[in-house]
N, C-alpha and C positions, 0 to 999 in steps of 0.2 A: 305645579305651583313654583313660586320663587320666594326667596327670602330677601327682604329689602331692609338694610340696616342704616340708620341715621345716626351720625356721630353728634357730639355735644353741640358743635356750632350749628349743626342743621336743625337742632330743636332748642337753640339758645334763647330765643324770645318769641313773642307772638308772630312777629313777621316771618321768622324762619319756619316756624311750625306751619303757618299757612302755606309756604312754599313746599313743605313736605307733604301737605294734604294734596296739592296739585300734583305732585309726583306720584303719589299713591293712586290717585284717581285715574292717572293715565295708565296704570298697570292692573286695573281690576279684572280684566279679562284673562290675566295669567295667575290669579288666585294668589296674591301676596300674603306672606306672613311678615309683620312689621316688627323690627327690633329696634329699640331707641336707647341711646345713652342718656346720662343725666344732663340737665341744662348745662351748657358750657361753664366750666370753672367750678361747679357745685361740688364735685368729689374732693377737689383740693381744699375747699372751704369746710367740708365735713371732717376731713383729716385734721384740719386746724382745731376744729371744735373738740375732737377727741383728745388731741395733744394738750390744749389749754386746759380742759376740764381735769384730765388726769394729772396735770401739773399744778393743781391748786388755783388756777385762774378761771374760776367758774364764771365770773362776771364778763370776762373777755369772751369766753366760749358762748355764752348766751347772747352777747352783743352780735356775734357773727351769725348765730342762729336766727336772731330777729331780722337780720339783713336778708338772709336766704328766705325767711318766711314772707317778707314783704315783696321780694322779687317774685316768688312763685305765685303769690296771690295777685300780683299785678298781671302776670301772664294769664292766669285763670280768668281774671275780670275782663281783659281785653278780648280773649278769644271766645268767651261763653256768656258775656253780658246779654241778658234777655232770653237766653236759652233755658229750657226747663232743667237741664243737667247742671246748671251753674251752681245751685245750692248744694247738690249732692257732692259734686267734685270739691267745692270749697270746704265742705264739712270733712270729707276724707283727707284733704290736704292739711287741714288744721289738726286732725287727730294724729297725723304722722308727725307733724312738728311737735305736738305735745309729747308723743313717744320719744322723739329725739331729745327734747328737754329733760325728760326723765332719765334718759341714758347719760346725758351729760352730768346731771346731779349725782347719779350712781357712781360714775367714774371719779367725780370730785371727792366723793366720800372714801372710795377705795384708794385713791391716790396713785393708781396705775392702770393702764389699759392692757387687757389680755388681747391676743390675736382674735379670739371670739368676739369680744366686745368691739374691737376696731372694725370688724367686718359688719357687725350690727349697725354701726354708725355710717360706715362708707356706703353700705347698700341703700341707704335712704335716698340717694340721688336718683336711682332708677325706680325705686318704689314710688317716688313722687312724680317723675316725669311721664311714665308709661300711662297711668290713668288719665293725666291731662292730655297727652297726645291722642289717646283713644276718644276722649270726649270731643276734642277739636275736630278729628276726622269725621266723627258722627254728625257734628254741627255742619260740616261741609257736605253732608249728604252721602257720606260713605259709610256702609254698614260695618262699623268697627266695634270690637269689644275687647276691653282689657283682660288679659289673663296674667295672673301672678306667676312670673317666671320661676319662682321658688318651687312651684309644683311640677315644673317641666325639666328644669336644669338640675338633674340629680347629680350630686357631688359627694366626694369624701369629706371628711371633717378636718382637712388641712387648711385651717383659716388663714386667709391672706392670699393663698394660692391654691384653692381647692381643685382637686383632680375630678374632671367630669367622668360620669359613668355612662359610656355610650349606649349600652344595651337598655339601661333603665331610662335614659332619655328618649330613645326610640319608642319604648312602650308609652312613656307619658305623652309624646307627641301624638301617637295614634289615638290616645284616650282623650287628650284635652284639645288638640288643634285640628286633627283630621275631621271630626264632626262639624266644627264650625266652617271649615273650607267647603265641605259638602253643602252647607246651607247658604253659601255665598257670603259668609261673614269674614271680615278681615281681622284676624287675632293681632293684638298689639302686646308685646312683652318688653320688659326691660332686659337689656343685655348686662353682662358683667356679674350678675348675681345668680345664686343658686341656692339649693337647700340639701341638708342631709337627710337620711332616711327618717330621722326623728324630727324633721321639720326645722332644724336650727339654720339660720341664715348664713350663707357663705359668700365669698367673692372669688372670681377667677384670677385676680391680679390686674394691675393697671393695664389698660388696653384690652381687657377681656370681653368688651362688647363685640368686637369683631369675631372673637373666638366663639361667642355665643351664637352668632349668626351662622357661622360656619358649621357649628355642631348641630344646630336646628336644621340647616340645609341638608347636611349628611343623613341625619336621622330620617328625614322625610323624602330623601332621594329627589331633591329639588332640581329644576331645570337650570337654574342659575342662582348665584348669590351676588347681590349688588351692595356695595359699600358706598354710601353717600357721605361725602365729607366737604371740606372747604377748599380743596385744590382740584385741578382739572383731571388728575389721575397720577400715575407714577411717572416720574420725570427722570431724565438722564443723570441728574444730580439735585441736591437740595437747591432751590432757587434762592434761598436766603444767602447762600454761599457763592453760588454760580448763577449770576443773573440771567445768562442766556441758555440755561437748562431747557431741554425740549421735552415735549410730551412723548411718552412711549404708548403707542396705541395698542401694540400686541406684544406680550411677553410670556415666557414659559413659567410654569408653576415653580420649577426649581430656581430659576433666576429670581423671581419675586420673593421667594422664601429667603434666599441669601441676602438680598438687599434689605429686607425687613430685619434680619438678624444683625446686620452690620450698620444699622442706624437710620435707614429710611423710615420716615415717620408715618407714612400713609396707612401702612398696614401693621397690625400686631403680628410678631414672628409667628405665633401659633395659628394664625388664621387659616393659612393655606392647608395645613395638615389634613383636617377632616375632608376638605374639598378634593384634595389630591387622591385620597383613597377611593373616593366615589367618582373621580373624573368630572366633577361639577365645575363649570367655568365661573370664575369670579370677575366681576366688573367693578371698576372704581370710577365714580362720577363726582361732579361738583354740583351740590345742591343749589348753589347760587347761579350756576350756568347749566341747567339740565339739558340744554340743546348740544352741549359739547360731546366730542367723540369719546372721551374717557379712555380708560385702559382696560383692555381685555386680557385675562390671564387663563391660559389653556396649556395643554400638553404640546400642541402642535405649531407654536410660534417658530419662525425661521431661526435657524442657528446663526448667531453673531459672535464675533471674537469679543467684543465689548458692548454690552447692552447698557450699562449705566455704571456710575461711580458713587459709592457711599462713604461716609466717614463718621467716625465716632470719637470724640475726645474723651479725656478722663478715664484712660485705661491703665491698669496696673499690670506689669510684667513680673512674674515670679520665675526665678531660675534655681534649679536644683542641680548641684554638681557633685559628683562622687566617683573616684576611680573604682569603687566597689561594683559600680554599674556595668562596668566592661564585661561583656559576654555573660552577664548574670541573668538567668531566666527569671522572669517575673518581676524585674526591676520596674518597668513602666507600670505594670499592674498595681504594685505597691504604692507608687506615687499617685495614680489616679484614684486609688481607693480612698486616699485622704480627702480628695476634693469631693468625692461622692458622700463620704461620711458626714461632711460639713455642709452639704447641700449648696456647693459652689460650682457653677458651671464654668467650663474652660471654653474659650472661644478659638484662639490660635495656638498651634503647637509646632515647636521646631525641636529637633533632637540631634544629638551627636552620640559618640560611643559612651561618653562619660557625663553628659548633661542633658537636661531637659528644660526648655523655656516655654512658658505658657502665658496667655493674656486672660485677664479677668475684667469684667465690667462692673461686678459687684463684689466689693471688698468687705461686706458685712461681717463675714466669719474669718477674715484674713489672719487675724492673730492666732486663732486656733489652727488654721491650716499651716501657718509657718511653724508653730511649735511642733506639730506632728511630723511635718516634712523634715525638720531638723534631725530627726532620728535616722533619716535616710541619707542625709548628705549635707553639704554646705548650702544654705539658702540665702539668696539676695532678693530684695524687693525693689523694683524700679518704678516710681511714680512719675507722673508728668509725661506719660505717653499717650499716643492716639493711634486709631486704626483707620486706614484707608483701604478700601477694597475695590478692585475692578471686577465686575461680574459680567460673564457672558458664556453661554453654553459652548462656544467654539474656542474659548480662550486657550485651553490646554493643548489644542492642536496647532497653535501658532507660536513658535519661538520668536518670530519677528515682533509680534504683539507684546510679549513680556519684555523684549529688549527695548521697544519704544517706551514702555511704561517706566522702566528704570532710568532711561535716558532723560525723560520729561522731568523727573524729580530734580535733576541738575545738582545744585549744591545743598539741598536739604539732606539733613542727617537721616540715615536709615538704620534701624535697630534690629529689625527682623524681616524676613521674607518668607512666605509660605504659600505654595500652591496647593489647593485643596486636592484630595484624593480623586475627586471626580473631574478635576480640571476646570471647574466652573467659576472659581474666584481666585484671584491673586491678591493676597493680603500683605500690606506693607505696614510696619510699625514705624512711626516717626514721632518726633517730639510733639507734645500736646499742642504747642502754639504754632506748629506747622501744618496741622490737619487741613485747615481751610485752603492754605496756599497750595498744598500737595493736590487737593481736589480740583482747584482751578487749573493747574498746570496740566494735569492728566486730562481734564475735560478739553482743554484747548488741543492737546496732542491728538485726541481721538475724534472729537466731535467738530471742532472748527474746521479741521482739514476736510472732514466729510461733507460739511456744508458747502464748502468752497468747491 
């Protein structure tokens, strides 16, 4: 069997869902499990509903809700008009919007939104889209059936970024999905959402639909995991920044994970991990151009010095300096314990005998981090920085490649340089407003010459 995941733009409207049906039909002999995101833009609007309702702006929240309701009913009507499933799906859709309205009213009364209530609202996008897509597939002659993902994606109760429970997911997949596949039925589930042991709705965090697909694939030992999106695959750089970026037809797991972590938008950073453990190949395709080659992600792609370039602006640099760190055992452990205690991930690290510099892309808990680090030394915070990363499995083996990268930056100011322990990425910290120019210069240095 395979897992086929469709992102928001691939189920964004009736025409997109019709294209999705055609793609699924072409894979029926491979026993697909279909995972879908919310209709494009829906999750952002749901978060707006929760924010406005909790902030005392119930009318604004309900206005957005009614816009969403009209959009979803328009999709239902266009896809299912005249079909016997139309009335049932319309009724279910209406009931979910009524539930959403009650949630908004409750948030308005409470005056604040807890992580649990935010998950309840944010999960509505996939709860709405999956039954609609399942009915549309059935209308197209595909034996599809909606399965509530909350019964299969078992998670912890860390609302907002729940932790999947792999063993329980595997058991649920065998109980809920395997029998359908044996009957020739195509299960359709919402990505991103899960449920606790007591049945409370959770989410896996933004981008979690990819993660859902990978987890389901790993649980069922899938032959492949396909991610269908609105781009041709993974590219040598972001085409919005580098117009001549090229398609990467074959890439290694570790390279794809690094690119995702450093700003590539095609894949969620966590997507790769469950697939890597099982050695399941991941493919990225464009649902608007299903005939394209796409990108294949496996263990055995050829080793290249530079596979691609990624960039991420709006990075914060935190520096801790103290002479007491000199030859002091446990100094680094104490520093990183502060980040762990405040659930703050560190991206890039550079050290000297008396200082440590790290970058963060999430400064939600920065004040607490700085306060606690101040007990260990002098702390400075530098905003207005950005990350540019060169990624390639053979990068660490080539001094000339690193020299060319530094030379390509020319007069751009460089604040930090870090080569990963595995030698797979060279990370450069530049001014925030230099990220895009740095990406263009690096791409010219490595890919324009290669093309010539």
